C-alpha positions as CSV (number, residue, x, y, z in Angstrom):
1,M,14.9,-12.0,13.5
2,S,13.6,-8.7,13.1
3,M,11.3,-8.0,9.8
4,Q,13.0,-5.1,7.9
5,A,10.2,-2.2,7.8
6,Y,10.7,0.7,5.0
7,I,9.2,3.9,5.2
8,I,8.5,5.7,2.5
9,T,9.7,9.1,3.1
10,L,9.7,12.8,1.5
11,L,13.4,13.1,2.4
12,D,13.4,17.0,1.7
13,D,10.3,17.8,3.3
14,R,10.1,18.3,7.3
15,D,6.1,16.8,7.8
16,S,6.8,13.9,5.9
17,R,10.2,13.4,8.4
18,D,8.3,13.9,11.2
19,A,5.6,11.7,10.3
20,S,8.4,8.8,9.5
21,N,9.7,9.8,13.2
22,R,6.5,9.0,14.5
23,V,6.0,6.0,12.9
24,V,9.6,4.9,14.5
25,K,8.4,5.7,17.3
26,S,5.1,4.0,17.2
27,I,7.2,0.8,16.1
28,D,9.6,1.5,19.4
29,D,6.7,2.1,21.8
30,T,4.8,-0.8,20.7
31,G,7.8,-3.4,21.1
32,S,7.0,-4.3,17.7
33,D,9.7,-7.1,15.5
34,L,10.7,-4.5,13.0
35,E,13.8,-2.7,11.8
36,P,12.8,0.4,10.9
37,I,14.1,1.9,8.0
38,I,13.9,5.1,6.3
39,F,13.3,5.0,2.4
40,R,14.0,7.5,0.1
41,A,10.7,8.5,-1.8
42,T,10.5,8.7,-5.6
43,T,9.2,12.3,-6.4
44,P,8.6,14.0,-9.6
45,E,12.4,15.4,-10.0
46,S,13.9,11.8,-9.5
47,L,11.6,9.8,-11.9
48,E,13.7,9.3,-14.5
49,E,16.2,8.3,-12.2
50,D,14.1,5.5,-10.3
51,M,11.7,4.0,-13.5
52,W,13.8,0.9,-14.4
53,M,11.3,0.1,-17.1
54,K,9.7,2.5,-19.6
55,L,5.3,1.9,-18.5
56,D,2.4,4.4,-19.8
57,W,0.3,5.5,-17.0
58,T,-3.3,3.8,-18.1
59,F,-5.4,4.8,-15.1
60,P,-8.2,7.6,-15.1
61,T,-6.8,11.2,-14.8
62,N,-10.1,13.2,-14.8
63,S,-13.4,12.6,-14.8
64,S,-13.8,12.5,-19.0
65,Q,-11.7,9.6,-18.5
66,D,-13.5,7.8,-16.1
67,R,-15.2,4.0,-17.6
68,M,-15.8,0.8,-17.7
69,D,-12.6,-1.2,-18.5
70,M,-13.5,-4.1,-20.9
71,A,-10.5,-5.5,-20.7
72,T,-10.6,-6.0,-16.9
73,G,-14.8,-5.6,-16.1
74,L,-13.7,-3.4,-13.5
75,Y,-14.9,0.5,-13.3
76,L,-12.2,3.2,-13.0
77,Q,-12.9,6.2,-11.5
78,H,-9.9,9.0,-11.2
79,Y,-8.5,10.1,-7.9
80,Q,-8.5,13.7,-6.9
81,T,-4.8,14.4,-8.1
82,A,-2.9,18.0,-8.4
83,D,-0.1,16.9,-10.2
84,L,-0.1,13.6,-12.0
85,Q,4.0,13.2,-11.7
86,N,3.2,13.1,-7.7
87,R,0.6,10.1,-8.1
88,I,3.0,8.5,-10.5
89,A,5.6,9.1,-7.9
90,C,3.9,6.9,-4.9
91,M,3.2,4.4,-7.6
92,V,6.9,4.0,-8.3
93,S,7.7,4.6,-4.9
94,H,5.6,1.3,-3.8
95,M,7.2,-0.1,-7.5
96,R,10.7,0.0,-6.1
97,L,9.9,-1.5,-2.7
98,W,7.9,-4.7,-4.2
99,Q,11.8,-4.9,-6.5
100,K,13.8,-4.8,-3.2
101,S,11.4,-7.9,-1.7
102,I,12.3,-9.5,-4.6
103,D,16.1,-8.9,-4.9
104,L,16.1,-9.5,-1.1
105,D,14.4,-12.6,-1.5
106,E,12.2,-12.5,1.8
107,P,9.0,-11.1,2.9
108,I,9.2,-6.8,4.0
109,M,6.8,-4.3,5.6
110,I,6.3,-1.5,3.8
111,L,5.1,1.7,5.2
112,E,3.8,5.3,4.1
113,H,4.8,7.9,6.3
114,D,1.1,8.5,7.8
115,A,1.3,5.1,9.0
116,L,1.6,4.6,13.1
117,F,1.5,1.2,14.7
118,T,-1.5,0.7,17.7
119,R,-0.2,-2.8,19.0
120,K,2.8,-5.0,18.9
121,F,4.0,-6.7,15.2
122,R,5.6,-10.3,15.5
123,F,5.6,-12.0,12.1
124,S,5.2,-15.1,13.7
125,D,1.9,-14.7,14.7
126,L,0.4,-14.5,11.3
127,T,2.1,-17.7,9.9
128,D,-0.7,-19.6,10.7
129,G,-3.4,-19.2,7.7
130,F,-0.8,-16.9,5.8
131,K,-0.8,-17.7,2.0
132,G,2.5,-16.2,1.2
133,G,1.2,-13.1,-0.9
134,I,0.5,-9.8,0.6
135,V,-1.1,-9.2,4.2
136,G,-2.3,-5.5,4.8
137,L,-2.4,-4.3,8.8
138,N,-3.9,-0.9,8.5
139,D,-7.3,0.2,9.9
140,P,-9.7,0.9,7.4
141,R,-11.7,4.1,8.4
142,G,-10.4,7.3,7.3
143,A,-7.9,5.5,5.0
144,T,-10.3,4.3,2.4
145,R,-13.7,4.1,0.3
146,K,-16.5,2.2,2.0
147,A,-14.4,2.3,4.8
148,S,-17.2,0.9,7.1
149,L,-18.4,-1.5,5.2
150,F,-14.9,-2.8,5.0
151,H,-14.4,-2.5,8.5
152,S,-17.8,-4.2,9.7
153,K,-16.6,-6.9,7.6
154,V,-13.2,-7.7,8.7
155,S,-13.7,-7.3,12.1
156,S,-16.6,-9.5,12.5
157,R,-13.8,-12.4,12.7
158,M,-10.3,-12.6,14.3
159,G,-7.2,-13.0,12.3
160,L,-5.6,-13.5,9.0
161,Q,-8.5,-13.3,5.8
162,P,-9.4,-12.7,2.5
163,V,-9.9,-8.6,1.8
164,P,-13.3,-8.4,1.8
165,D,-15.8,-7.8,-0.9
166,L,-17.2,-4.0,-0.9
167,E,-20.1,-5.3,-3.5
168,D,-19.2,-3.1,-6.0
169,N,-16.7,-3.4,-9.3
170,H,-14.5,-0.5,-8.4
171,P,-11.0,-1.7,-7.9
172,H,-10.3,-2.7,-4.1
173,G,-7.7,-4.1,-1.9
174,L,-6.0,-3.2,1.1
175,A,-6.8,0.0,3.3
176,G,-5.1,2.6,1.5
177,N,-2.1,1.2,1.2
178,S,-0.2,2.8,4.1
179,A,1.2,-0.6,5.9
180,Y,1.4,-4.1,4.5
181,I,3.9,-7.3,3.6
182,I,4.4,-8.4,0.8
183,T,6.5,-11.4,-0.2
184,P,8.7,-12.5,-3.2
185,K,6.3,-13.9,-4.3
186,G,3.4,-11.5,-4.4
187,A,5.9,-8.7,-5.5
188,K,6.7,-10.7,-8.8
189,K,2.8,-11.5,-9.4
190,V,2.0,-7.0,-8.8
191,L,4.8,-5.8,-11.0
192,K,4.0,-8.4,-13.9
193,M,0.2,-7.0,-14.0
194,V,1.7,-3.5,-13.9
195,K,4.0,-4.6,-16.7
196,D,0.9,-6.1,-18.3
197,I,-1.9,-3.3,-18.0
198,G,0.5,-0.6,-17.6
199,M,0.6,2.0,-14.3
200,W,-2.1,2.7,-12.0
201,P,-2.3,3.8,-8.4
202,N,-0.4,1.4,-6.5
203,D,-4.1,0.8,-4.4
204,A,-6.0,0.6,-6.9
205,I,-3.9,-2.0,-9.0
206,M,-3.0,-4.2,-5.9
207,N,-7.0,-5.0,-6.0
208,R,-9.3,-7.9,-4.6
209,Q,-10.2,-8.5,-8.3
210,F,-7.1,-9.1,-9.2
211,F,-5.1,-11.1,-6.6
212,P,-7.5,-12.9,-4.3
213,W,-5.5,-14.5,-2.6
214,M,-4.7,-11.1,-1.3
215,Q,-5.0,-10.9,3.1
216,V,-5.7,-8.3,5.5
217,V,-5.7,-8.5,9.4
218,Y,-7.6,-8.2,12.5
219,P,-7.2,-6.7,14.9
220,Y,-5.3,-4.5,12.8
221,Y,-1.9,-3.2,13.5
222,T,-1.8,0.3,12.9
223,T,-3.7,3.3,11.9
224,I,-2.8,6.6,10.3
225,Q,-1.7,9.4,11.7
226,R,-4.4,12.7,11.4
227,G,-4.1,15.9,10.3
228,L,-1.5,15.1,7.4
229,V,-1.8,16.6,4.1
230,S,-1.6,14.1,1.1
231,T,1.2,15.0,-0.7
232,T,-0.6,13.0,-3.9
233,T,-4.3,14.5,-3.7
234,S,-3.1,18.5,-3.4
């Protein structure tokens, strides 16, 4: 049975639709055992409709708010963001899919529209050593901070492994969150964290410090499409 792969897509944006079509093509080209599903991204205009619980944004929004967070022991540094509503909308898109995994009671794959498969995916290949929570699939190079260190640590061994320690106290987890698997168990834990501490960027709150059981895999299954304009930073 194929795993459902939800591709977060801005339906009214041609570039986003075209990028998502390339994701689908890469799934087909690699013969991956996935059922691609175009998933409507939350936008600033649909935030009120899509939010099913009231939450505050508690992550820094500018340099004056950057700080050592005493409650978590993490150093929080703002992300470049032209419009905070776009950043919040991105987070809500992922939250809706975390809830989808819970509602379906099965693991799902979450893909942003800039993902691109580079080899065949079969979930059965990951069952040995899978801890049953969250697995990152993406090549970190060009996709996350300290990408070279991330890659050098992960590429030193094959298969499933813990998210690498990037040797600082910034929150860090998967490589950009553009391609990962989440299970209902993992989704419940991440959503509980959101309820407890408020909304952060999805790739910041899904960090190895909060969730040491998160995993990544090598060789990677995906990379990112080059040349796409970020919908959250610009």
